[in-house]
C-alpha positions in Angstrom: 17.8 7.6 30.9 14.1 7.2 30.1 14.4 9.0 26.0 17.6 7.0 25.6 15.4 3.6 26.7 12.8 5.2 24.4 15.3 5.3 21.5 16.4 1.8 21.7 13.4 0.6 22.0 12.3 2.8 19.4 14.6 1.4 16.7 14.6 -2.4 17.6 10.9 -2.5 16.8 11.7 -0.6 13.2 14.5 -3.0 13.3 12.6 -6.0 13.5 11.2 -5.5 10.2 14.3 -6.7 8.8 14.9 -9.5 10.5 14.1 -13.4 8.8 12.7 -14.9 11.6 11.6 -13.5 14.9 12.9 -15.0 18.3 11.0 -17.5 19.9 9.3 -16.9 22.8 12.0 -18.8 25.4 14.8 -16.5 23.9 12.4 -13.2 23.9 11.7 -13.9 28.1 15.6 -14.1 28.6 15.9 -11.3 26.6 12.8 -9.3 29.0 14.9 -10.4 32.3 18.3 -9.1 30.4 16.6 -6.2 29.4 14.7 -5.2 32.9 18.1 -6.2 34.8 20.5 -3.5 32.7 17.3 -1.1 32.3 19.3 1.1 35.2 22.6 0.9 33.2 22.2 0.4 30.3 18.8 2.4 28.9 19.4 1.9 25.6 20.2 -1.6 25.8 17.3 -2.5 27.5 15.2 -0.5 25.5 17.0 -2.4 22.2 16.1 -6.2 23.8 12.7 -4.9 25.2 11.6 -3.8 21.8 12.6 -7.1 20.7 10.9 -9.2 22.6 7.8 -6.4 22.7 7.7 -7.8 18.8 8.3 -11.3 19.2 5.6 -11.9 22.0 2.8 -9.9 20.2 3.5 -12.2 17.3 3.3 -14.8 19.0 -0.3 -13.9 20.5 -1.4 -13.4 17.8 -0.3 -16.1 15.4 -0.2 -19.2 18.1 -3.5 -20.9 17.9 -4.3 -22.4 14.3 -6.1 -25.5 13.3 -5.6 -27.2 9.9 -2.8 -27.0 7.1 -4.6 -26.4 4.7 -8.0 -24.6 3.9 -10.7 -26.2 6.1 -13.8 -25.7 6.9 -14.4 -24.3 10.8 -17.0 -23.0 12.7 -16.7 -20.4 15.0 -18.9 -17.0 16.6 -16.9 -13.6 15.5 -18.7 -10.2 15.6 -18.7 -8.0 12.5 -16.3 -5.1 12.6 -16.2 -3.6 9.3 -17.4 -3.8 5.7 -14.3 -3.9 3.4 -16.1 -4.0 -0.2 -19.1 -5.3 -2.1 -20.2 -6.0 -5.4 -23.3 -7.1 -7.2 -23.0 -11.1 -5.4 -20.6 -10.6 -3.0 -19.2 -8.5 0.1 -16.2 -8.6 2.2 -15.7 -8.1 5.8 -13.6 -8.2 8.8 -14.9 -9.8 11.6 -13.3 -10.4 14.8 -13.6 -13.5 16.8 -15.1 -14.2 20.4 -13.5 -17.0 22.1 -13.0 -17.9 25.4 -9.1 -18.2 25.1 -7.2 -15.0 26.5 -5.1 -13.4 23.6 -3.1 -9.9 24.2 -4.5 -8.7 20.9 -7.9 -9.7 19.1 -7.2 -11.9 16.0 -9.6 -11.0 13.0 -10.7 -13.1 10.1 -11.1 -11.2 6.6 -14.4 -13.0 5.2 -15.6 -13.2 1.6 -19.7 -14.1 1.9 -21.7 -14.8 -2.0 -25.0 -13.9 -2.2 -25.0 -12.5 1.3 -28.5 -11.5 3.5 -27.8 -7.7 4.9 -25.2 -7.6 7.9 -24.6 -4.6 9.7 -21.3 -3.5 12.1 -22.2 -4.9 15.5 -23.9 -8.4 14.4 -22.4 -11.5 16.1 -22.9 -14.7 13.8 -22.4 -18.2 14.0 -20.1 -19.3 10.8 -19.2 -21.9 8.9 -16.2 -21.0 6.7 -13.7 -22.5 5.0 -10.9 -21.0 5.9 -7.2 -20.6 4.6 -3.9 -18.7 6.1 -2.9 -15.1 4.7 -0.6 -15.8 2.5 -1.0 -14.5 -1.0 0.6 -13.3 -4.0 3.8 -11.3 -3.6 6.1 -9.5 -6.3 8.6 -7.0 -6.5 6.7 -3.4 -6.9 2.8 -5.5 -6.4 0.9 -5.1 -3.7 1.8 -6.8 -0.3 -1.7 -7.8 1.0 0.0 -10.4 3.5 2.2 -7.4 4.9 -1.3 -5.4 4.9 -3.3 -7.8 6.5 -0.6 -8.8 9.6 -1.2 -4.2 9.9 -4.4 -4.9 10.9 -4.4 -8.2 12.7 -5.9 -10.5 10.4 -4.5 -13.6 10.8 -6.7 -16.1 7.8 -8.8 -15.4 5.0 -12.0 -17.2 3.8 -15.1 -18.3 2.9 -18.5 -18.3 4.2 -20.4 -21.6 3.4 -23.0 -21.2 6.1 -24.3 -19.0 9.0 -26.4 -18.1 11.9 -27.5 -15.0 12.9 -26.9 -15.0 17.1 -27.1 -11.6 18.6 -27.6 -7.7 17.5 -27.5 -5.2 19.9 -27.6 -1.8 18.1 -24.2 0.1 19.9 -24.8 4.0 20.6 -22.6 4.0 17.2 -25.1 1.9 15.1 -27.6 3.4 16.9 -26.0 7.5 15.6 -25.2 5.9 12.6 -28.8 4.5 11.5 -30.8 8.1 12.0 -28.1 9.8 10.2 -27.4 8.0 7.0 -30.6 7.9 5.9 -30.0 11.8 5.2 -26.7 11.0 3.9 -27.9 8.6 1.1 -30.0 12.0 -0.9 -26.3 13.7 -1.1 -24.8 13.7 -4.0 -21.5 12.6 -3.1 -22.6 10.4 0.0 -19.8 7.5 -0.2 -17.2 10.8 0.4 -18.9 12.0 3.3 -20.4 8.6 4.5 -16.2 7.8 4.3 -15.3 10.8 6.6 -18.3 10.2 8.9 -18.4 7.0 9.7 -14.8 5.2 8.1 -17.8 3.3 5.3 -15.9 3.1 2.2 -17.4 0.7 1.0 -19.4 2.7 -1.2 -16.7 4.6 -3.1 -16.0 3.0 -6.3 -13.7 1.7 -8.1 -12.9 4.5 -10.5 -13.2 7.2 -7.6 -10.7 5.1 -6.0 -8.4 4.9 -8.9 -8.6 8.8 -9.1 -8.3 9.0 -5.5 -4.5 7.1 -6.2 -3.7 9.0 -8.9 -4.0 12.1 -7.6 -1.9 11.4 -4.1 -5.7 12.0 -2.2 -6.6 8.9 -0.9 -5.8 10.3 2.2 -8.4 12.7 2.6 -11.1 10.3 2.4 -9.7 7.9 5.0 -10.2 8.6 8.7 -6.6 9.7 9.7 -4.0 12.5 12.1 -5.9 14.9 9.5 -9.3 14.3 10.3 -8.4 13.6 14.1 -6.3 17.3 14.3 -9.4 19.1 12.5 -11.4 17.4 15.5 -9.7 17.9 17.8 -8.8 21.8 16.5 -11.9 22.7 16.3 -13.1 21.1 19.6 -10.4 23.0 21.5 -10.8 26.5 19.8 -14.7 25.9 21.3 -13.6 24.6 24.5 -10.9 27.2 24.8 -13.5 30.4 23.8 -16.3 28.7 26.4 -13.9 28.8 29.2 -11.8 31.9 28.5 -15.4 34.0 28.8 -17.1 32.8 31.0 -14.3 30.6 33.7 -11.9 33.2 32.9 -8.4 32.4 35.2 -4.6 33.4 35.3 -3.5 29.9 35.6 -3.1 27.2 33.2 -6.7 25.2 34.4 -8.5 26.1 31.5 -5.8 24.9 29.0 -5.9 21.5 30.5 -9.7 21.2 30.5 -9.4 22.4 27.3 -7.1 20.1 26.1 -8.9 17.0 27.6 -12.4 17.6 26.3 -10.9 18.5 23.0 -9.0 15.0 23.4 -12.3 13.4 24.0 -14.3 14.6 21.2 -11.7 13.2 18.9 -11.6 10.1 21.0 -15.3 10.1 20.1 -15.3 11.1 16.4 -12.2 8.3 16.1 -15.7 5.8 17.4 -18.0 7.0 15.1 -15.8 6.2 12.1 -15.8 2.6 13.5 -11.8 2.8 15.4 -10.2 0.9 12.9 -6.5 0.2 13.4 -5.1 3.1 11.4 -7.5 5.4 13.0 -6.6 4.2 16.8 -2.6 4.6 16.0 -3.6 8.1 14.1 -5.8 9.1 17.6 -2.8 7.7 20.2 -0.2 9.7 17.3 -1.9 12.9 18.3 -2.7 12.5 22.0 0.9 12.1 22.9 2.1 14.7 21.0 -0.7 17.1 22.7 0.1 15.7 25.9 4.2 16.9 25.3 3.4 20.1 24.2 0.9 21.4 26.7 2.7 19.4 30.0 6.3 19.4 28.7 7.1 22.2 26.5 10.8 21.8 27.6 10.2 18.9 24.9 12.3 19.5 21.3 10.5 18.7 18.0 12.4 15.4 17.5 11.7 14.4 21.5 8.4 14.8 20.2 8.2 13.3 17.3 10.0 10.4 19.2 7.1 10.0 22.2 4.7 10.0 19.7 6.1 6.7 17.7 7.1 4.9 21.3 3.3 5.1 21.7 2.2 3.8 18.6 4.9 1.0 18.8 3.8 0.3 22.4 0.0 0.0 21.5 0.7 -1.8 18.2 4.7 -3.0 16.9 3.3 -4.6 13.7 2.4 -0.5 12.5 5.2 -0.1 11.1 3.7 -3.1 8.7 1.1 -0.3 7.2 2.2 2.5 4.7 0.0 5.1 6.1 2.0 4.7 9.2 5.5 6.1 7.1 3.2 8.4 5.3 1.5 9.6 8.6 5.1 9.9 10.7 6.6 11.4 7.4 4.0 14.3 7.5 3.8 14.7 10.7 8.5 15.1 11.2 7.6 17.7 7.8 5.1 20.1 9.4 7.0 20.3 13.1 10.8 20.6 11.6 9.3 22.8 9.0 7.1 25.1 11.9 10.4 25.2 13.7 12.8 26.0 11.3 10.0 29.1 10.1 9.7 29.9 13.5 13.4 30.5 14.4 13.2 32.9 10.6 10.2 34.6 11.9 11.5 35.7 15.9 13.9 37.5 13.8 11.8 39.1 11.1 9.4 40.2 14.5 12.5 41.7 16.6 13.8 43.4 13.6 10.0 44.8 13.0 9.9 45.8 16.4 13.4 47.8 16.8 11.4 49.9 13.0 8.5 50.4 14.7 10.3 51.2 17.7 12.2 53.9 15.9 9.4 55.6 14.1 7.7 55.9 17.0 10.3 58.1 18.8 10.7 60.0 15.4 6.9 61.0 15.3 6.3 61.4 18.9 5.9 65.4 19.0 3.4 65.2 16.4 -0.3 63.8 17.1 -1.4 63.6 13.5 1.9 61.7 12.4 2.0 59.3 15.3 -1.1 58.6 14.1 -0.8 57.5 10.8 2.2 55.5 11.6 0.2 53.7 14.1 -1.8 52.5 11.0 0.3 52.6 8.7 2.3 50.0 10.8 -1.3 48.0 11.7 -1.6 47.5 7.7 2.2 46.8 7.3 1.8 44.2 10.6 -1.3 42.9 8.5 0.7 42.2 5.2 3.7 40.8 7.4 1.2 38.5 9.1 -0.6 37.2 6.1 2.5 37.1 4.3 3.9 35.4 6.3 1.2 32.4 7.1 1.0 32.4 2.8 4.5 31.9 2.8 4.6 28.8 5.6 1.6 27.4 4.2 3.7 27.2 0.7 6.9 25.6 2.8 5.1 23.2 4.2 3.4 22.4 1.3 6.5 22.2 -0.9 7.8 20.1 1.7 5.7 17.7 2.0 5.2 16.8 -1.7 9.3 16.0 -1.7 9.4 14.4 1.5 5.9 12.4 1.0 6.6 11.6 -2.4 10.0 10.1 -2.0 8.4 8.1 0.5 5.5 7.3 -1.8 7.8 6.4 -4.7 9.6 3.9 -1.7 6.7 2.0 -0.6 4.3 2.2 -4.3 7.3 3.0 -7.0 5.3 5.7 -8.2 4.7 9.4 -7.6 1.5 11.3 -8.4 2.5 13.9 -10.2 -0.5 16.3 -9.9 -0.2 15.7 -5.6 1.3 18.8 -4.7 -1.3 21.3 -6.1 -3.9 19.1 -5.7 -3.2 18.6 -2.1 -2.1 22.1 -2.1 -5.7 23.6 -3.0 -7.7 20.3 -0.9 -5.5 19.8 2.1 -6.8 23.1 3.5 -10.4 23.2 1.6 -11.3 19.9 3.9 -9.3 21.5 7.0 -11.4 24.2 7.3 -14.8 23.7 5.1 -15.3 19.9 3.9 -14.6 18.3 7.6 -16.1 21.1 10.1 -19.1 20.8 8.4 -19.7 17.2 8.2 -18.7 17.0 11.9 -21.2 20.1 12.9 -23.7 18.1 11.0 -23.3 15.1 12.5 -22.5 16.4 16.2 -26.2 18.8 15.8 -27.6 15.4 14.7 -26.0 13.6 17.7 -27.4 16.4 20.2 -31.1 16.3 18.7 -31.4 12.9 19.0 -30.8 13.3 23.1 -33.0 17.0 23.9 -36.8 17.3 22.5 -36.0 19.7 19.5 -39.0 19.8 17.2 -38.1 17.2 13.9 -38.6 20.7 11.7 -36.2 23.0 13.2 -33.9 20.0 14.0 -34.2 18.3 9.9 -34.1 22.2 8.4 -30.7 23.0 10.5 -29.0 19.8 9.6 -30.0 19.1 5.7 -28.7 23.1 5.3 -25.4 21.7 6.8 -25.3 18.5 4.7 -26.3 21.0 1.8 -23.7 23.0 2.1 -21.3 20.0 2.8 -22.0 17.8 -0.5 -21.7 21.3 -2.3 -18.3 21.4 -0.7 -17.0 18.5 -2.7 -17.7 19.5 -6.2 -14.3 21.5 -6.7 -12.9 18.5 -5.5 -14.8 16.4 -7.4 -14.2 18.5 -10.8 -10.5 18.3 -10.0 -10.3 14.4 -9.4 -12.2 14.4 -13.1 -10.1 17.2 -14.3 -6.7 15.1 -13.6 -7.9 12.2 -15.5 -7.3 14.6 -18.7 -4.2 15.4 -17.8 -0.4 14.2 -18.9 1.9 12.3 -16.4 -1.4 11.5 -14.0 1.2 9.1 -12.1 4.7 8.0 -12.9 5.8 4.9 -12.1 9.5 4.5 -10.6 11.7 1.6 -10.9 13.3 0.3 -7.9 16.6 1.4 -8.8 15.4 5.0 -9.8 13.9 5.4 -6.5 16.7 4.3 -4.7 18.7 6.9 -6.9 16.2 9.6 -5.9 16.3 8.9 -1.7 20.5 9.6 -2.2 19.4 12.5 -4.0 17.5 13.8 -1.9 20.0 13.0 1.5 22.5 14.4 -0.5 21.1 17.9 -1.5 20.0 18.0 2.1 23.4 17.3 3.9 24.8 19.2 0.7 22.7 22.7 2.8 23.7 22.2 6.3 27.5 21.2 5.4 29.7 23.4 6.2 32.9 21.9 5.1 33.8 21.8 1.1 35.5 18.4 2.1 31.6 17.5 3.4 30.1 18.8 0.8 32.2 17.4 -2.0 31.7 13.8 -0.1 27.5 14.9 -0.4 27.8 16.0 -4.0 28.9 13.0 -5.1 25.5 11.0 -3.7 23.9 12.7 -6.9 25.6 10.6 -9.1 23.4 7.6 -9.5 20.4 9.8 -10.4 22.6 10.9 -13.1 23.6 7.4 -14.3 19.5 7.1 -14.2 19.0 9.5 -15.9 21.2 8.8 -18.8 19.8 5.4 -18.8 16.0 7.0 -19.7 17.4 8.9 -22.4 18.9 5.9 -24.1 15.0 4.1 -24.5 16.1 2.9 -27.9 19.2 1.6 -27.3 20.3 -2.0 -27.0 20.9 -3.0 -23.6 24.3 -3.1 -22.3 26.6 -6.0 -22.6 27.4 -7.2 -19.0 28.4 -10.2 -17.3 24.7 -10.5 -16.1 23.2 -11.3 -20.1 19.7 -11.2 -19.3 16.5 -12.4 -16.4 13.9 -14.2 -16.7 10.7 -13.2 -13.7 8.4 -16.1 -12.9 5.9 -14.0 -11.1 3.2 -15.3 -8.5 -0.2 -14.4 -10.0 -1.9 -17.2 -7.6 -3.3 -20.2 -10.2 -2.1 -19.0 -13.0 0.8 -17.9 -15.2 3.2 -14.4 -16.3 6.8 -14.8 -17.5 9.1 -12.0 -17.8 11.7 -12.3 -20.2 14.1 -8.8 -19.2 17.1 -7.4 -21.2 17.5 -3.9 -20.0 14.6 -1.8 -20.3 13.2 -4.5 -22.6 10.8 -7.3 -22.3 9.1 -10.1 -23.1 5.7 -11.6 -21.7 4.4 -14.9 -21.9 1.0 -14.6 -20.4 -0.8 -12.4 -18.3 -2.2 -14.3 -15.1 -6.0 -14.4 -14.6 -8.5 -11.3 -14.8 -11.8 -11.7 -12.2 -14.7 -8.9 -12.6 -14.3 -5.8 -13.8 -12.5 -4.9 -10.8 -9.6 -7.5 -10.4 -6.8 -8.5 -12.9 -3.3 -10.3 -11.6 -2.4 -8.1 -14.8 -2.8 -4.4 -13.3 -2.2 -5.3 -9.6 0.6 -7.8 -10.2 2.2 -7.6 -13.8 2.5 -4.4 -14.6 3.9 -3.0 -11.3 7.0 -5.6 -11.7 7.4 -4.2 -14.9 7.3 -0.8 -13.4 9.9 -2.2 -10.5 12.3 -3.8 -12.4 12.7 -0.7 -14.8 11.0 -2.5 -18.1 9.5 0.3 -20.3 9.2 -1.1 -23.2 7.5 -4.5 -23.9 8.5 -5.9 -27.7 6.2 -9.0 -27.3 3.0 -10.3 -25.6 2.9 -13.9 -25.9 -0.4 -15.2 -25.2 -0.3 -19.4 -24.6 -4.0 -20.1 -25.1 -7.1 -18.8 -24.1 -7.5 -19.9 -20.7 -8.6 -17.2 -18.0 -5.3 -17.8 -15.9 -3.0 -17.6 -19.1 -4.7 -14.9 -20.8 -6.5 -12.9 -18.5 -5.1 -9.4 -18.7 -4.5 -8.8 -21.7 -6.8 -6.1 -22.3 -5.0 -4.6 -19.7 -1.8 -5.2 -20.7 -2.0 -3.6 -24.5 -3.5 -0.1 -23.3 -0.8 0.4 -21.0 2.3 -0.9 -23.7 0.3 -0.5 -26.4 2.9 -0.5 -29.2 3.2 -4.1 -28.3 3.8 -7.1 -30.6 1.4 -10.3 -29.8 1.8 -13.1 -30.5 -0.9 -15.8 -30.0 -3.4 -18.3 -32.2 -6.1 -17.7 -30.2 -9.1 -16.5 -33.1 -10.5 -13.1 -31.7 -6.8 -12.4 -31.7 -6.2 -13.7 -35.1 -9.1 -12.0 -36.6 -7.9 -8.7 -35.9 -4.5 -9.2 -37.9 -2.7 -6.5 -38.1 -5.3 -3.9 -38.1 -5.7 -1.3 -35.8 -9.3 -2.4 -34.2 -8.4 -5.5 -32.6 -8.6 -7.4 -28.9 -11.2 -7.1 -26.5 -14.1 -5.3 -27.7 -12.7 -3.8 -30.4 -11.2 -1.6 -28.5 -8.5 1.0 -30.7 -5.2 0.6 -30.2 -1.8 2.6 -31.8 -1.7 1.6 -35.6 1.4 0.8 -34.6 0.7 -2.8 -32.8 0.8 -6.1 -34.8 -0.2 -9.4 -34.5 1.3 -12.8 -35.3 0.8 -16.1 -35.5 2.4 -18.8 -33.4 4.0 -21.2 -35.4 7.1 -23.1 -36.4 10.0 -20.7 -36.6 12.6 -18.6 -34.4 13.7 -15.1 -33.9 16.4 -13.3 -32.3 15.6 -10.9 -29.5 18.9 -9.1 -28.4 21.2 -12.6 -29.2 18.5 -14.5 -27.3 17.3 -17.0 -29.6 13.8 -17.8 -28.8 11.5 -21.0 -30.8 8.2 -21.0 -31.0 5.9 -23.8 -31.4 2.2 -25.0 -31.5 0.0 -28.1 -31.9 -3.1 -26.9 -33.4 -4.3 -30.2 -34.7 -4.7 -30.7 -31.2 -8.7 -30.5 -29.8 -8.4 -29.3 -26.6 -7.7 -25.9 -26.2 -4.6 -26.9 -23.3 -2.6 -29.0 -25.4 -3.2 -25.8 -28.1 -0.8 -23.9 -26.0 2.0 -21.9 -27.6 5.1 -23.7 -26.0 8.1 -21.0 -26.1 12.5 -22.0 -25.9 14.7 -19.7 -25.0 18.6 -20.4 -25.7 21.2 -18.1 -25.4 23.7 -20.1 -26.3 25.1 -21.7 -23.1 21.4 -21.9 -20.9 18.2 -22.5 -21.9 14.2 -21.9 -20.9 11.6 -23.8 -22.3 8.0 -21.9 -21.1 5.7 -25.3 -21.8 2.3 -23.5 -21.2 -0.7 -26.1 -20.2 -0.1 -28.8 -23.0 -0.6 -32.5 -22.1 1.0 -35.5 -22.8 -0.2 -35.8 -26.4 1.9 -32.7 -26.7 4.3 -33.9 -25.2 4.5 -37.0 -27.5 4.4 -34.8 -29.9 7.3 -32.6 -29.0 9.6 -36.1 -28.0 9.3 -37.5 -31.4 9.8 -34.0 -33.1 13.1 -34.1 -31.4 12.7 -29.9 -30.9 12.4 -27.1 -28.5 13.0 -30.0 -25.4 16.2 -29.8 -23.9 16.7 -27.2 -21.3 18.6 -26.6 -18.2 14.8 -24.8 -16.6 11.2 -26.3 -17.3 8.0 -24.3 -16.6 6.1 -27.3 -15.9 3.4 -28.2 -18.3 -0.2 -26.9 -16.9 0.9 -26.8 -13.0 2.1 -29.7 -12.1 -1.5 -31.4 -13.2 -1.9 -35.4 -13.5 -2.6 -34.8 -17.1 0.7 -33.7 -18.0 4.3 -34.7 -16.9 5.2 -37.9 -18.1 7.8 -39.6 -17.4 9.5 -39.8 -21.2 8.9 -35.4 -20.9 10.6 -35.2 -18.0 13.6 -36.8 -19.4 13.6 -36.4 -22.8 13.5 -32.2 -21.6 16.5 -32.8 -18.8 16.2 -29.8 -16.7 17.8 -29.2 -13.1 15.0 -26.9 -12.0 11.6 -27.3 -12.7 9.2 -24.4 -11.5 5.0 -24.7 -11.3 3.1 -21.6 -11.4 0.6 -22.4 -9.5 -1.2 -20.7 -6.2 -1.0 -21.7 -2.5 -2.9 -24.1 -1.2 -5.0 -23.8 -4.6 -8.5 -25.4 -4.8 -7.0 -27.7 -7.7 -4.2 -29.5 -5.1 -1.9 -28.2 -7.8 1.2 -29.4 -7.9 -0.2 -33.2 -7.8 2.1 -34.8 -5.0 2.5 -37.7 -7.5 4.0 -35.1 -10.5 6.5 -33.1 -7.4 8.0 -36.9 -6.8 8.2 -37.7 -10.8 10.2 -34.8 -11.6 12.1 -35.4 -8.1 12.9 -39.2 -9.4 14.4 -37.9 -12.1 16.9 -36.0 -9.8 15.0 -32.6 -10.9 15.2 -29.5 -8.4 11.4 -28.4 -7.8 10.1 -24.7 -6.8 6.5 -23.6 -6.6 5.9 -20.0 -7.2 2.9 -20.0 -4.8 5.5 -20.7 -2.1 8.2 -19.1 -3.0 6.7 -15.6 -4.7 8.1 -14.1 -7.7 11.1 -16.4 -8.5 14.0 -14.2 -10.4 16.2 -16.0 -12.1 19.5 -13.9 -13.5 21.5 -15.1 -16.3 24.9 -15.2 -16.7 27.6 -16.4 -19.3 28.3 -19.7 -17.9 25.7 -20.3 -15.0 22.5 -18.4 -13.7 21.3 -17.7 -10.0 17.6 -18.3 -9.0 16.0 -15.5 -6.3 13.1 -16.6 -4.7 11.2 -13.5 -3.5 10.4 -14.9 0.2 13.9 -16.1 0.8 16.2 -13.7 -1.4 14.2 -11.2 -2.7 13.2 -9.6 0.5 13.9 -12.6 3.0 11.6 -10.8 6.2 9.8 -12.9 8.3 6.5 -10.9 7.8 7.2 -12.3 4.0 7.4 -15.9 5.2 4.7 -18.3 4.3 1.9 -18.7 6.9 0.5 -21.8 6.7 -3.0 -21.9 8.6 -2.6 -24.9 11.0 0.3 -25.2 11.9 1.3 -23.8 15.5 3.1 -21.0 14.0 6.4 -20.2 16.5 8.4 -16.7 15.6 11.9 -18.9 15.1 
């Protein structure tokens, strides 16, 4: 009965991720009552009801206290729990609120602080900050920060305006870090060791993170189940050895004591690592697996896995929103089932060897010398067999992990690291056996020496020697990271369609292997057809897109307070503007535009049209040119025009492919796969906004007008010329500011839909309320990209359909628009 309840609970919590909204508290309480009453008779149904109740009540606990609908100044007391990142003049960190209000979960804020003083984990501050919701730009293929923050229990973001340090009591963790960190900072590989020991990844550079992502080795430096398992395994082996030698007994007492003490050491390591939400989940999963293995040895692999899942979901029902959750459980499932599968095979092989050895000993029992020789041969053969078994088992786990986690990675991130299989094959055992143990042993000795009166010369000599070894043990890892950057296909991006076809192929091959009936094998073999069709389509990269009922698509990307619009026909595209870039570390082109193009299957960008030289429109040109080095660029911006038709173009005299071209945005029309694309610009205007390149797209039935940031002066010029105006869909000029969208312009264009490319609750207040009302007065339907997320418009022969991301493409509750200040109820 209890197992069926656990199955139902896990299934309902995971299925809740597909719900458009969670249940209101009143209905959730009713489900709780029904679930309790049906527990004995229908345990699976009871588990399902209680699982849904648990998700709803936890969500309400996090989002029941808000104060203002738009970004507001708020005063609160909070404790710093982790440092996220830092730059030359600002830092980002997480804080936990300190309030008298009781809630089921602690609520966290993500804060940014410019010109911040030295801040440390554990400090309590009185903050005055400008707070806003966790709502973030959301697109296909792009990083879903909103979903990630929810999984970390972060309910709001903000910028610190004023602050006052209230209290700072040095915790045990901070005392250990303060004593140990000075000994690390002189090491060459200090950022990685600091991350391995204390979960502090702020010193890892952007380039290093990029190399870790491209090689699929980021999990090695993020505290996860791997690190906790290594610490637990080392501790268990040590305690078991000590107990067997000094407290030997025939009962299971020593086994249980060793497990309990090793669990305490693993929990202590998690505490020193900051006990982040992801670390807590990994620790919970590890402890549940260990307890079931030791105390319930009759449990099957499937049961141990489900019980570990149950423990994590009870502890945190939002765990399944995290990519790390799926990667961890997928890896655990693959390892457990592989070990069980290999165990069955090895048992048969051992039995066969024992029979062979027995027959050999009987044949030679009369001859002492021959018997000794045979015994030596058997031992050599057994040693060889054990080594072969170890390496074959390790390889069997590794290639299954590569395929399985590769598919999971493709589903989650839309990309696969080609070199991850051999790098992880080398580095996972290296980290497990060498790097992590050396770091942990050095930290352990340092902690012991803090308590014992050991001479500083002795303690420092030992710890420095261990740290020297740990530092040098990372040299091969850094070498492989640098080597991978020089190898081709460091990261392979997959479209959504190709990812799904790969998943069907993998499932079909797995079922085909285990199916015994020929008819089922034929059915499972047919699951490979979508992949074959996708590969056929990939080989026809230079072909014209197929003519179907769906003629073309336009995707208005959600890039905050900026603009990026993709015109797509098959695997070919045209991009209008790129969104903004901030500093050296953030670009919407890299974070949103390129991943979305890859997810949509756009492998060739024929034209890159830049409307004008504002950062929110042209900030990502450099990234786009690097990625699509054969694109034809259309722009009137001086710094691009001066490099017309030469190989040395664009930002910083970057060297690009000779086939790249630069064209002017002038009065002309060209045809792009049966789309008539007309360009115009008002170069006589004085302001940069009024010189925006305006684009009109017409497929013969429906039309679109991309107006850039033009203002009333250029609007009047277009009205007088009488060209390019009539359109079914208008991308509203200048994000909906009062300097644009005159009544005459709206009447002349006469659109059915007007799309405002403006970030949610942006600092400019775009789109202005009176401008939106002006469009509505003309009977125009209005949409704001910051509220809807990515907007995909499918143009058919006589009609079109608009699909907003938040309500149609992925209409799940965690993608809803969270407004800071509204008392959010999951209904």
